[in-house]
Backbone of each chain as nested JSON, in Angstrom:
{
  "chains": [
    {"id": "A", "residues": [
      {"number": 1, "name": "GLN", "atoms": {"N": [0.85, -1.211, 0.0], "CA": [0.0, 0.0, 0.0], "C": [0.875, 1.246, 0.0]}},
      {"number": 2, "name": "GLY", "atoms": {"N": [0.571, 2.186, -0.838], "CA": [1.379, 3.381, -0.949], "C": [1.112, 4.366, 0.17]}},
      {"number": 3, "name": "ASP", "atoms": {"N": [2.165, 5.076, 0.559], "CA": [2.084, 6.077, 1.616], "C": [2.229, 7.471, 0.992]}},
      {"number": 4, "name": "VAL", "atoms": {"N": [1.2, 8.288, 1.154], "CA": [1.17, 9.59, 0.504], "C": [2.336, 10.474, 0.962]}},
      {"number": 5, "name": "ARG", "atoms": {"N": [2.584, 10.511, 2.267], "CA": [3.655, 11.376, 2.776], "C": [5.024, 10.923, 2.291]}},
      {"number": 6, "name": "ALA", "atoms": {"N": [5.236, 9.627, 2.315], "CA": [6.509, 9.105, 1.825], "C": [6.659, 9.416, 0.339]}},
      {"number": 7, "name": "GLY", "atoms": {"N": [5.561, 9.294, -0.382], "CA": [5.596, 9.601, -1.811], "C": [5.953, 11.046, -2.079]}},
      {"number": 8, "name": "ALA", "atoms": {"N": [5.406, 11.943, -1.268], "CA": [5.706, 13.367, -1.43], "C": [7.208, 13.62, -1.287]}},
      {"number": 9, "name": "GLN", "atoms": {"N": [7.821, 12.905, -0.371], "CA": [9.261, 13.094, -0.148], "C": [10.095, 12.504, -1.284]}},
      {"number": 10, "name": "LYS", "atoms": {"N": [9.553, 11.489, -1.913], "CA": [10.292, 10.818, -2.995], "C": [10.054, 11.473, -4.36]}},
      {"number": 11, "name": "ALA", "atoms": {"N": [9.166, 12.461, -4.411], "CA": [8.74, 13.018, -5.691], "C": [9.615, 14.152, -6.204]}},
      {"number": 12, "name": "ALA", "atoms": {"N": [10.666, 14.476, -5.479], "CA": [11.485, 15.635, -5.86], "C": [11.974, 15.543, -7.31]}},
      {"number": 13, "name": "SER", "atoms": {"N": [12.381, 14.356, -7.708], "CA": [12.921, 14.193, -9.061], "C": [11.853, 14.286, -10.139]}},
      {"number": 14, "name": "CYS", "atoms": {"N": [10.608, 14.092, -9.753], "CA": [9.52, 14.072, -10.723], "C": [9.074, 15.48, -11.106]}},
      {"number": 15, "name": "MET", "atoms": {"N": [9.32, 16.423, -10.183], "CA": [8.699, 17.75, -10.305], "C": [9.192, 18.561, -11.487]}},
      {"number": 16, "name": "ALA", "atoms": {"N": [10.428, 18.347, -11.896], "CA": [10.978, 19.154, -12.99], "C": [10.106, 19.034, -14.232]}},
      {"number": 17, "name": "CYS", "atoms": {"N": [9.626, 17.84, -14.485], "CA": [8.8, 17.633, -15.673], "C": [7.305, 17.603, -15.364]}},
      {"number": 18, "name": "HIS", "atoms": {"N": [6.932, 17.039, -14.209], "CA": [5.505, 16.847, -13.943], "C": [4.911, 17.919, -13.032]}},
      {"number": 19, "name": "GLY", "atoms": {"N": [5.697, 18.931, -12.677], "CA": [5.163, 20.049, -11.91], "C": [5.196, 19.816, -10.413]}},
      {"number": 20, "name": "ALA", "atoms": {"N": [5.235, 20.915, -9.679], "CA": [5.318, 20.83, -8.211], "C": [4.054, 20.215, -7.62]}},
      {"number": 21, "name": "GLU", "atoms": {"N": [2.927, 20.366, -8.328], "CA": [1.661, 19.822, -7.824], "C": [1.093, 18.768, -8.766]}},
      {"number": 22, "name": "GLY", "atoms": {"N": [1.987, 18.171, -9.566], "CA": [1.535, 17.117, -10.472], "C": [0.86, 17.617, -11.728]}},
      {"number": 23, "name": "LYS", "atoms": {"N": [0.991, 18.917, -11.973], "CA": [0.459, 19.477, -13.226], "C": [1.633, 20.0, -14.032]}},
      {"number": 24, "name": "SER", "atoms": {"N": [1.875, 19.38, -15.15], "CA": [3.086, 19.685, -15.911], "C": [2.949, 20.981, -16.694]}},
      {"number": 25, "name": "ALA", "atoms": {"N": [4.023, 21.75, -16.71], "CA": [4.045, 22.991, -17.483], "C": [4.253, 22.692, -18.968]}},
      {"number": 26, "name": "VAL", "atoms": {"N": [4.858, 21.571, -19.266], "CA": [5.119, 21.176, -20.65], "C": [4.005, 20.221, -21.087]}},
      {"number": 27, "name": "PRO", "atoms": {"N": [3.182, 20.643, -22.06], "CA": [1.987, 19.851, -22.373], "C": [2.258, 18.499, -23.018]}},
      {"number": 28, "name": "LEU", "atoms": {"N": [3.504, 18.26, -23.379], "CA": [3.829, 16.931, -23.892], "C": [4.05, 15.932, -22.749]}},
      {"number": 29, "name": "TYR", "atoms": {"N": [4.195, 16.457, -21.535], "CA": [4.351, 15.582, -20.364], "C": [3.018, 15.519, -19.631]}},
      {"number": 30, "name": "PRO", "atoms": {"N": [2.63, 14.345, -19.186], "CA": [1.296, 14.217, -18.591], "C": [1.164, 14.85, -17.206]}},
      {"number": 31, "name": "ASN", "atoms": {"N": [-0.023, 15.41, -16.961], "CA": [-0.422, 15.711, -15.593], "C": [-0.562, 14.394, -14.841]}},
      {"number": 32, "name": "LEU", "atoms": {"N": [-0.171, 14.409, -13.585], "CA": [-0.301, 13.21, -12.755], "C": [-1.311, 13.402, -11.625]}},
      {"number": 33, "name": "ALA", "atoms": {"N": [-1.584, 14.655, -11.287], "CA": [-2.446, 14.957, -10.136], "C": [-3.833, 14.357, -10.32]}},
      {"number": 34, "name": "GLY", "atoms": {"N": [-4.248, 13.558, -9.363], "CA": [-5.587, 12.989, -9.374], "C": [-5.759, 11.775, -10.267]}},
      {"number": 35, "name": "GLN", "atoms": {"N": [-4.673, 11.352, -10.896], "CA": [-4.758, 10.123, -11.697], "C": [-4.925, 8.934, -10.739]}},
      {"number": 36, "name": "HIS", "atoms": {"N": [-5.562, 7.887, -11.221], "CA": [-5.742, 6.696, -10.388], "C": [-4.381, 6.106, -9.987]}},
      {"number": 37, "name": "ALA", "atoms": {"N": [-4.229, 5.8, -8.708], "CA": [-2.972, 5.213, -8.225], "C": [-2.628, 3.899, -8.944]}},
      {"number": 38, "name": "PRO", "atoms": {"N": [-3.577, 2.995, -9.155], "CA": [-3.194, 1.75, -9.842], "C": [-2.657, 1.995, -11.254]}},
      {"number": 39, "name": "TYR", "atoms": {"N": [-3.204, 2.984, -11.947], "CA": [-2.669, 3.27, -13.28], "C": [-1.286, 3.899, -13.2]}},
      {"number": 40, "name": "LEU", "atoms": {"N": [-1.091, 4.801, -12.239], "CA": [0.238, 5.4, -12.073], "C": [1.27, 4.314, -11.774]}},
      {"number": 41, "name": "LEU", "atoms": {"N": [0.904, 3.398, -10.887], "CA": [1.823, 2.298, -10.552], "C": [2.095, 1.433, -11.783]}},
      {"number": 42, "name": "HIS", "atoms": {"N": [1.044, 1.124, -12.524], "CA": [1.214, 0.352, -13.758], "C": [2.197, 1.04, -14.706]}},
      {"number": 43, "name": "SER", "atoms": {"N": [2.051, 2.349, -14.851], "CA": [2.917, 3.086, -15.779], "C": [4.376, 3.029, -15.333]}},
      {"number": 44, "name": "LEU", "atoms": {"N": [4.608, 3.251, -14.045], "CA": [5.985, 3.187, -13.535], "C": [6.577, 1.807, -13.767]}},
      {"number": 45, "name": "GLN", "atoms": {"N": [5.789, 0.781, -13.499], "CA": [6.27, -0.589, -13.712], "C": [6.527, -0.855, -15.195]}},
      {"number": 46, "name": "ALA", "atoms": {"N": [5.674, -0.301, -16.052], "CA": [5.842, -0.501, -17.497], "C": [7.163, 0.112, -17.968]}},
      {"number": 47, "name": "TYR", "atoms": {"N": [7.478, 1.304, -17.482], "CA": [8.766, 1.914, -17.841], "C": [9.913, 1.043, -17.342]}},
      {"number": 48, "name": "LYS", "atoms": {"N": [9.772, 0.567, -16.108], "CA": [10.852, -0.235, -15.521], "C": [11.074, -1.528, -16.3]}},
      {"number": 49, "name": "LYS", "atoms": {"N": [9.973, -2.125, -16.77], "CA": [10.069, -3.391, -17.499], "C": [10.433, -3.191, -18.969]}},
      {"number": 50, "name": "GLY", "atoms": {"N": [10.583, -1.919, -19.37], "CA": [10.93, -1.664, -20.767], "C": [9.759, -1.836, -21.717]}},
      {"number": 51, "name": "GLU", "atoms": {"N": [8.546, -1.691, -21.184], "CA": [7.355, -1.872, -22.026], "C": [6.949, -0.595, -22.746]}},
      {"number": 52, "name": "ARG", "atoms": {"N": [7.705, 0.49, -22.528], "CA": [7.412, 1.725, -23.255], "C": [8.675, 2.244, -23.916]}},
      {"number": 53, "name": "SER", "atoms": {"N": [8.509, 2.733, -25.131], "CA": [9.638, 3.317, -25.847], "C": [9.146, 4.57, -26.558]}},
      {"number": 54, "name": "GLY", "atoms": {"N": [10.075, 5.311, -27.122], "CA": [9.693, 6.556, -27.789], "C": [9.466, 7.669, -26.785]}},
      {"number": 55, "name": "GLY", "atoms": {"N": [9.3, 8.874, -27.28], "CA": [9.057, 10.018, -26.402], "C": [10.113, 10.12, -25.319]}},
      {"number": 56, "name": "GLN", "atoms": {"N": [9.663, 10.279, -24.094], "CA": [10.58, 10.409, -22.961], "C": [10.783, 9.074, -22.237]}},
      {"number": 57, "name": "ALA", "atoms": {"N": [10.492, 7.971, -22.918], "CA": [10.522, 6.68, -22.237], "C": [11.905, 6.354, -21.66]}},
      {"number": 58, "name": "GLU", "atoms": {"N": [12.964, 6.739, -22.39], "CA": [14.307, 6.432, -21.874], "C": [14.607, 7.24, -20.613]}},
      {"number": 59, "name": "VAL", "atoms": {"N": [14.099, 8.472, -20.587], "CA": [14.264, 9.307, -19.394], "C": [13.535, 8.676, -18.212]}},
      {"number": 60, "name": "MET", "atoms": {"N": [12.303, 8.275, -18.473], "CA": [11.524, 7.65, -17.4], "C": [12.156, 6.343, -16.941]}},
      {"number": 61, "name": "LYS", "atoms": {"N": [12.667, 5.596, -17.892], "CA": [13.281, 4.322, -17.538], "C": [14.481, 4.552, -16.607]}},
      {"number": 62, "name": "ALA", "atoms": {"N": [15.255, 5.601, -16.89], "CA": [16.403, 5.914, -16.043], "C": [15.948, 6.316, -14.643]}},
      {"number": 63, "name": "PHE", "atoms": {"N": [14.864, 7.098, -14.582], "CA": [14.383, 7.52, -13.266], "C": [13.868, 6.341, -12.448]}},
      {"number": 64, "name": "VAL", "atoms": {"N": [13.1, 5.466, -13.068], "CA": [12.48, 4.387, -12.297], "C": [13.454, 3.25, -11.972]}},
      {"number": 65, "name": "ALA", "atoms": {"N": [14.599, 3.235, -12.653], "CA": [15.561, 2.144, -12.426], "C": [15.941, 2.04, -10.949]}},
      {"number": 66, "name": "GLY", "atoms": {"N": [15.996, 3.187, -10.277], "CA": [16.409, 3.185, -8.872], "C": [15.267, 3.071, -7.885]}},
      {"number": 67, "name": "LEU", "atoms": {"N": [14.058, 2.888, -8.374], "CA": [12.9, 2.846, -7.468], "C": [12.534, 1.412, -7.093]}},
      {"number": 68, "name": "SER", "atoms": {"N": [12.237, 1.229, -5.805], "CA": [11.741, -0.067, -5.337], "C": [10.231, -0.138, -5.581]}},
      {"number": 69, "name": "ASP", "atoms": {"N": [9.65, -1.31, -5.38], "CA": [8.204, -1.455, -5.494], "C": [7.503, -0.522, -4.509]}},
      {"number": 70, "name": "GLN", "atoms": {"N": [8.07, -0.42, -3.303], "CA": [7.467, 0.469, -2.304], "C": [7.535, 1.929, -2.756]}},
      {"number": 71, "name": "ASP", "atoms": {"N": [8.692, 2.32, -3.304], "CA": [8.828, 3.691, -3.816], "C": [7.73, 3.987, -4.842]}},
      {"number": 72, "name": "MET", "atoms": {"N": [7.52, 3.066, -5.758], "CA": [6.531, 3.284, -6.815], "C": [5.121, 3.331, -6.238]}},
      {"number": 73, "name": "ASP", "atoms": {"N": [4.844, 2.47, -5.259], "CA": [3.546, 2.526, -4.575], "C": [3.339, 3.885, -3.91]}},
      {"number": 74, "name": "ASP", "atoms": {"N": [4.383, 4.369, -3.25], "CA": [4.278, 5.652, -2.54], "C": [4.07, 6.804, -3.512]}},
      {"number": 75, "name": "LEU", "atoms": {"N": [4.827, 6.81, -4.604], "CA": [4.676, 7.88, -5.596], "C": [3.279, 7.856, -6.214]}},
      {"number": 76, "name": "ALA", "atoms": {"N": [2.785, 6.671, -6.503], "CA": [1.441, 6.554, -7.082], "C": [0.391, 7.083, -6.104]}},
      {"number": 77, "name": "ALA", "atoms": {"N": [0.539, 6.729, -4.831], "CA": [-0.418, 7.199, -3.824], "C": [-0.356, 8.722, -3.696]}},
      {"number": 78, "name": "TYR", "atoms": {"N": [0.848, 9.253, -3.746], "CA": [1.022, 10.703, -3.604], "C": [0.356, 11.45, -4.76]}},
      {"number": 79, "name": "TYR", "atoms": {"N": [0.67, 11.081, -5.976], "CA": [0.107, 11.827, -7.114], "C": [-1.405, 11.625, -7.232]}},
      {"number": 80, "name": "ALA", "atoms": {"N": [-1.883, 10.442, -6.87], "CA": [-3.336, 10.218, -6.888], "C": [-4.043, 11.101, -5.865]}},
      {"number": 81, "name": "SER", "atoms": {"N": [-3.329, 11.466, -4.814], "CA": [-3.949, 12.257, -3.734], "C": [-4.063, 13.739, -4.072]}},
      {"number": 82, "name": "LEU", "atoms": {"N": [-3.344, 14.193, -5.077], "CA": [-3.342, 15.611, -5.414], "C": [-4.592, 16.006, -6.193]}},
      {"number": 83, "name": "GLN", "atoms": {"N": [-5.003, 17.227, -6.019], "CA": [-6.164, 17.764, -6.738], "C": [-5.839, 17.888, -8.226]}},
      {"number": 84, "name": "PRO", "atoms": {"N": [-6.649, 17.317, -9.113], "CA": [-6.354, 17.434, -10.55], "C": [-6.566, 18.859, -11.075]}}
    ]},
    {"id": "B", "residues": [
      {"number": 1, "name": "GLN", "atoms": {"N": [-4.892, 20.459, -36.199], "CA": [-5.514, 20.937, -34.955], "C": [-6.751, 20.093, -34.636]}},
      {"number": 2, "name": "GLY", "atoms": {"N": [-6.884, 19.665, -33.41], "CA": [-8.011, 18.823, -33.047], "C": [-9.303, 19.597, -32.872]}},
      {"number": 3, "name": "ASP", "atoms": {"N": [-10.396, 18.933, -33.203], "CA": [-11.725, 19.537, -33.083], "C": [-12.479, 18.831, -31.956]}},
      {"number": 4, "name": "VAL", "atoms": {"N": [-12.848, 19.617, -30.931], "CA": [-13.464, 19.039, -29.739], "C": [-14.774, 18.331, -30.075]}},
      {"number": 5, "name": "ARG", "atoms": {"N": [-15.619, 18.963, -30.882], "CA": [-16.918, 18.35, -31.198], "C": [-16.76, 17.075, -31.999]}},
      {"number": 6, "name": "ALA", "atoms": {"N": [-15.858, 17.112, -32.961], "CA": [-15.613, 15.901, -33.747], "C": [-15.066, 14.803, -32.839]}},
      {"number": 7, "name": "GLY", "atoms": {"N": [-14.184, 15.189, -31.914], "CA": [-13.623, 14.217, -30.979], "C": [-14.694, 13.57, -30.127]}},
      {"number": 8, "name": "ALA", "atoms": {"N": [-15.66, 14.37, -29.68], "CA": [-16.747, 13.84, -28.854], "C": [-17.516, 12.759, -29.602]}},
      {"number": 9, "name": "GLN", "atoms": {"N": [-17.702, 12.982, -30.896], "CA": [-18.443, 12.006, -31.691], "C": [-17.64, 10.73, -31.937]}},
      {"number": 10, "name": "LYS", "atoms": {"N": [-16.331, 10.884, -31.95], "CA": [-15.469, 9.725, -32.216], "C": [-15.116, 8.95, -30.949]}},
      {"number": 11, "name": "ALA", "atoms": {"N": [-15.543, 9.454, -29.786], "CA": [-15.101, 8.883, -28.515], "C": [-15.966, 7.738, -28.016]}},
      {"number": 12, "name": "ALA", "atoms": {"N": [-16.978, 7.363, -28.779], "CA": [-17.91, 6.341, -28.294], "C": [-17.19, 5.059, -27.866]}},
      {"number": 13, "name": "SER", "atoms": {"N": [-16.188, 4.656, -28.643], "CA": [-15.494, 3.407, -28.337], "C": [-14.611, 3.523, -27.101]}},
      {"number": 14, "name": "CYS", "atoms": {"N": [-14.27, 4.742, -26.74], "CA": [-13.345, 4.953, -25.621], "C": [-14.052, 4.854, -24.271]}},
      {"number": 15, "name": "MET", "atoms": {"N": [-15.366, 5.115, -24.287], "CA": [-16.096, 5.329, -23.036], "C": [-16.206, 4.092, -22.165]}},
      {"number": 16, "name": "ALA", "atoms": {"N": [-16.247, 2.916, -22.781], "CA": [-16.43, 1.697, -21.994], "C": [-15.346, 1.577, -20.928]}},
      {"number": 17, "name": "CYS", "atoms": {"N": [-14.13, 1.962, -21.283], "CA": [-13.03, 1.861, -20.318], "C": [-12.679, 3.198, -19.674]}},
      {"number": 18, "name": "HIS", "atoms": {"N": [-12.777, 4.279, -20.412], "CA": [-12.31, 5.571, -19.889], "C": [-13.43, 6.459, -19.364]}},
      {"number": 19, "name": "GLY", "atoms": {"N": [-14.659, 5.931, -19.345], "CA": [-15.761, 6.669, -18.746], "C": [-16.428, 7.642, -19.701]}},
      {"number": 20, "name": "ALA", "atoms": {"N": [-17.7, 7.941, -19.411], "CA": [-18.486, 8.814, -20.28], "C": [-17.927, 10.234, -20.284]}},
      {"number": 21, "name": "GLU", "atoms": {"N": [-17.267, 10.613, -19.178], "CA": [-16.713, 11.959, -19.075], "C": [-15.193, 11.933, -18.934]}},
      {"number": 22, "name": "GLY", "atoms": {"N": [-14.59, 10.835, -19.391], "CA": [-13.133, 10.75, -19.338], "C": [-12.577, 10.399, -17.978]}},
      {"number": 23, "name": "LYS", "atoms": {"N": [-13.479, 9.944, -17.088], "CA": [-13.032, 9.471, -15.768], "C": [-13.376, 8.001, -15.677]}},
      {"number": 24, "name": "SER", "atoms": {"N": [-12.347, 7.179, -15.619], "CA": [-12.561, 5.75, -15.702], "C": [-13.053, 5.185, -14.383]}},
      {"number": 25, "name": "ALA", "atoms": {"N": [-14.002, 4.249, -14.476], "CA": [-14.507, 3.576, -13.289], "C": [-13.515, 2.516, -12.81]}},
      {"number": 26, "name": "VAL", "atoms": {"N": [-12.694, 2.022, -13.708], "CA": [-11.703, 0.997, -13.365], "C": [-10.362, 1.7, -13.121]}},
      {"number": 27, "name": "PRO", "atoms": {"N": [-9.866, 1.645, -11.89], "CA": [-8.69, 2.464, -11.559], "C": [-7.391, 2.034, -12.235]}},
      {"number": 28, "name": "LEU", "atoms": {"N": [-7.42, 0.888, -12.892], "CA": [-6.23, 0.498, -13.647], "C": [-6.196, 1.193, -15.011]}},
      {"number": 29, "name": "TYR", "atoms": {"N": [-7.296, 1.792, -15.401], "CA": [-7.357, 2.536, -16.662], "C": [-7.27, 4.022, -16.347]}},
      {"number": 30, "name": "PRO", "atoms": {"N": [-6.515, 4.768, -17.107], "CA": [-6.309, 6.174, -16.752], "C": [-7.521, 7.066, -17.017]}},
      {"number": 31, "name": "ASN", "atoms": {"N": [-7.674, 8.031, -16.126], "CA": [-8.539, 9.163, -16.422], "C": [-7.925, 9.927, -17.586]}},
      {"number": 32, "name": "LEU", "atoms": {"N": [-8.771, 10.441, -18.461], "CA": [-8.282, 11.235, -19.59], "C": [-8.728, 12.696, -19.505]}},
      {"number": 33, "name": "ALA", "atoms": {"N": [-9.784, 12.936, -18.732], "CA": [-10.372, 14.282, -18.666], "C": [-9.352, 15.303, -18.174]}},
      {"number": 34, "name": "GLY", "atoms": {"N": [-9.149, 16.341, -18.965], "CA": [-8.267, 17.424, -18.563], "C": [-6.792, 17.156, -18.784]}},
      {"number": 35, "name": "GLN", "atoms": {"N": [-6.479, 15.978, -19.319], "CA": [-5.063, 15.699, -19.631], "C": [-4.636, 16.598, -20.793]}},
      {"number": 36, "name": "HIS", "atoms": {"N": [-3.363, 16.924, -20.847], "CA": [-2.858, 17.753, -21.949], "C": [-3.079, 17.064, -23.301]}},
      {"number": 37, "name": "ALA", "atoms": {"N": [-3.623, 17.808, -24.258], "CA": [-3.87, 17.244, -25.587], "C": [-2.593, 16.695, -26.242]}},
      {"number": 38, "name": "PRO", "atoms": {"N": [-1.459, 17.411, -26.172], "CA": [-0.253, 16.856, -26.81], "C": [0.176, 15.514, -26.211]}},
      {"number": 39, "name": "TYR", "atoms": {"N": [-0.022, 15.349, -24.906], "CA": [0.338, 14.061, -24.31], "C": [-0.641, 12.975, -24.735]}},
      {"number": 40, "name": "LEU", "atoms": {"N": [-1.931, 13.31, -24.783], "CA": [-2.929, 12.331, -25.238], "C": [-2.614, 11.888, -26.664]}},
      {"number": 41, "name": "LEU", "atoms": {"N": [-2.286, 12.852, -27.51], "CA": [-1.946, 12.526, -28.898], "C": [-0.686, 11.654, -28.954]}},
      {"number": 42, "name": "HIS", "atoms": {"N": [0.307, 12.018, -28.168], "CA": [1.529, 11.21, -28.105], "C": [1.213, 9.765, -27.717]}},
      {"number": 43, "name": "SER", "atoms": {"N": [0.343, 9.603, -26.714], "CA": [0.021, 8.256, -26.242], "C": [-0.672, 7.439, -27.328]}},
      {"number": 44, "name": "LEU", "atoms": {"N": [-1.636, 8.05, -27.999], "CA": [-2.332, 7.342, -29.081], "C": [-1.353, 6.932, -30.171]}},
      {"number": 45, "name": "GLN", "atoms": {"N": [-0.46, 7.854, -30.523], "CA": [0.538, 7.543, -31.556], "C": [1.476, 6.438, -31.084]}},
      {"number": 46, "name": "ALA", "atoms": {"N": [1.817, 6.468, -29.797], "CA": [2.719, 5.443, -29.261], "C": [2.086, 4.061, -29.36]}},
      {"number": 47, "name": "TYR", "atoms": {"N": [0.797, 3.966, -29.028], "CA": [0.114, 2.683, -29.172], "C": [0.117, 2.247, -30.635]}},
      {"number": 48, "name": "LYS", "atoms": {"N": [-0.172, 3.189, -31.516], "CA": [-0.251, 2.853, -32.939], "C": [1.095, 2.379, -33.472]}},
      {"number": 49, "name": "LYS", "atoms": {"N": [2.158, 2.989, -32.991], "CA": [3.504, 2.628, -33.456], "C": [4.059, 1.384, -32.757]}},
      {"number": 50, "name": "GLY", "atoms": {"N": [3.274, 0.836, -31.819], "CA": [3.745, -0.348, -31.109], "C": [4.8, -0.037, -30.072]}},
      {"number": 51, "name": "GLU", "atoms": {"N": [4.787, 1.2, -29.572], "CA": [5.788, 1.589, -28.569], "C": [5.373, 1.268, -27.135]}},
      {"number": 52, "name": "ARG", "atoms": {"N": [4.17, 0.691, -26.997], "CA": [3.733, 0.29, -25.661], "C": [3.299, -1.16, -25.693]}},
      {"number": 53, "name": "SER", "atoms": {"N": [3.655, -1.889, -24.642], "CA": [3.242, -3.28, -24.522], "C": [2.847, -3.535, -23.075]}},
      {"number": 54, "name": "GLY", "atoms": {"N": [2.305, -4.706, -22.817], "CA": [1.852, -5.009, -21.457], "C": [0.515, -4.344, -21.175]}},
      {"number": 55, "name": "GLY", "atoms": {"N": [-0.057, -4.698, -20.022], "CA": [-1.337, -4.107, -19.623], "C": [-2.364, -4.243, -20.731]}},
      {"number": 56, "name": "GLN", "atoms": {"N": [-3.022, -3.145, -21.036], "CA": [-4.064, -3.14, -22.063], "C": [-3.526, -2.652, -23.407]}},
      {"number": 57, "name": "ALA", "atoms": {"N": [-2.217, -2.695, -23.588], "CA": [-1.624, -2.109, -24.795], "C": [-2.156, -2.751, -26.07]}},
      {"number": 58, "name": "GLU", "atoms": {"N": [-2.395, -4.068, -26.043], "CA": [-2.901, -4.73, -27.255], "C": [-4.322, -4.264, -27.573]}},
      {"number": 59, "name": "VAL", "atoms": {"N": [-5.095, -4.031, -26.525], "CA": [-6.453, -3.517, -26.717], "C": [-6.396, -2.123, -27.335]}},
      {"number": 60, "name": "MET", "atoms": {"N": [-5.533, -1.284, -26.766], "CA": [-5.397, 0.075, -27.286], "C": [-4.886, 0.063, -28.729]}},
      {"number": 61, "name": "LYS", "atoms": {"N": [-3.936, -0.821, -28.99], "CA": [-3.384, -0.903, -30.341], "C": [-4.485, -1.25, -31.352]}},
      {"number": 62, "name": "ALA", "atoms": {"N": [-5.363, -2.15, -30.963], "CA": [-6.462, -2.528, -31.847], "C": [-7.402, -1.348, -32.078]}},
      {"number": 63, "name": "PHE", "atoms": {"N": [-7.681, -0.603, -31.023], "CA": [-8.579, 0.548, -31.166], "C": [-7.971, 1.624, -32.067]}},
      {"number": 64, "name": "VAL", "atoms": {"N": [-6.701, 1.935, -31.868], "CA": [-6.111, 3.046, -32.617], "C": [-5.757, 2.671, -34.05]}},
      {"number": 65, "name": "ALA", "atoms": {"N": [-5.743, 1.366, -34.344], "CA": [-5.363, 0.933, -35.691], "C": [-6.229, 1.599, -36.756]}},
      {"number": 66, "name": "GLY", "atoms": {"N": [-7.496, 1.817, -36.412], "CA": [-8.405, 2.401, -37.393], "C": [-8.493, 3.916, -37.348]}},
      {"number": 67, "name": "LEU", "atoms": {"N": [-7.688, 4.541, -36.526], "CA": [-7.776, 5.999, -36.379], "C": [-6.778, 6.712, -37.289]}},
      {"number": 68, "name": "SER", "atoms": {"N": [-7.257, 7.785, -37.924], "CA": [-6.377, 8.644, -38.716], "C": [-5.693, 9.645, -37.791]}},
      {"number": 69, "name": "ASP", "atoms": {"N": [-4.716, 10.358, -38.329], "CA": [-4.07, 11.413, -37.547], "C": [-5.095, 12.444, -37.081]}},
      {"number": 70, "name": "GLN", "atoms": {"N": [-6.049, 12.775, -37.98], "CA": [-7.083, 13.744, -37.592], "C": [-7.96, 13.208, -36.475]}},
      {"number": 71, "name": "ASP", "atoms": {"N": [-8.32, 11.921, -36.578], "CA": [-9.117, 11.301, -35.509], "C": [-8.399, 11.438, -34.166]}},
      {"number": 72, "name": "MET", "atoms": {"N": [-7.109, 11.146, -34.148], "CA": [-6.347, 11.194, -32.887], "C": [-6.239, 12.627, -32.378]}},
      {"number": 73, "name": "ASP", "atoms": {"N": [-6.05, 13.576, -33.279], "CA": [-6.047, 14.989, -32.886], "C": [-7.385, 15.377, -32.247]}},
      {"number": 74, "name": "ASP", "atoms": {"N": [-8.469, 14.934, -32.884], "CA": [-9.797, 15.288, -32.384], "C": [-10.061, 14.67, -31.01]}},
      {"number": 75, "name": "LEU", "atoms": {"N": [-9.706, 13.413, -30.857], "CA": [-9.905, 12.743, -29.568], "C": [-9.082, 13.408, -28.474]}},
      {"number": 76, "name": "ALA", "atoms": {"N": [-7.854, 13.769, -28.801], "CA": [-6.996, 14.437, -27.811], "C": [-7.591, 15.778, -27.4]}},
      {"number": 77, "name": "ALA", "atoms": {"N": [-8.085, 16.529, -28.383], "CA": [-8.692, 17.828, -28.077], "C": [-9.938, 17.655, -27.207]}},
      {"number": 78, "name": "TYR", "atoms": {"N": [-10.728, 16.634, -27.532], "CA": [-11.965, 16.396, -26.772], "C": [-11.658, 16.067, -25.312]}},
      {"number": 79, "name": "TYR", "atoms": {"N": [-10.785, 15.097, -25.082], "CA": [-10.524, 14.709, -23.692], "C": [-9.805, 15.805, -22.907]}},
      {"number": 80, "name": "ALA", "atoms": {"N": [-8.97, 16.547, -23.582], "CA": [-8.302, 17.674, -22.906], "C": [-9.308, 18.744, -22.49]}},
      {"number": 81, "name": "SER", "atoms": {"N": [-10.415, 18.818, -23.211], "CA": [-11.403, 19.87, -22.933], "C": [-12.301, 19.544, -21.744]}},
      {"number": 82, "name": "LEU", "atoms": {"N": [-12.315, 18.289, -21.326], "CA": [-13.21, 17.879, -20.231], "C": [-12.645, 18.281, -18.873]}},
      {"number": 83, "name": "GLN", "atoms": {"N": [-13.54, 18.533, -17.949], "CA": [-13.157, 18.878, -16.579], "C": [-12.525, 17.66, -15.893]}},
      {"number": 84, "name": "PRO", "atoms": {"N": [-11.332, 17.79, -15.342], "CA": [-10.713, 16.623, -14.691], "C": [-11.425, 16.259, -13.373]}}
    ]}
  ]
}
């Protein structure tokens, strides 16, 4: 189960592209605020497993390489908790 | 440039999974309402190009196979226009 507070602390690296509140300033990067946690977790796992390519997939793959399952759960819980 | 009204008419097939208003009832499927149009378009193109696998990627690939570039632009504009 993801922990929102822990996720907030782990989200520092995400903010450059996805915004301080999960709303990205660059429209080619997705907003994350209020997205379903299970989908966010699925996406992080997909990048980690190499199931996505093109676009910023290599960037995402590099970021998620260092994340544990718990880290990904926490990040998903955090972004799902934010107001869209 | 995407046309919101045309997108609304083309979105019938999307609703079963992504909800009538772009908010999915199944949390493993992403909400689309209010997402950035360029990211939505990127995602549709990624499915079409086979850049995503796992999860529901095969389902999405089948859906987008019949979509033109204009169709994808319209769908992206429509979902971006909805209240998140």
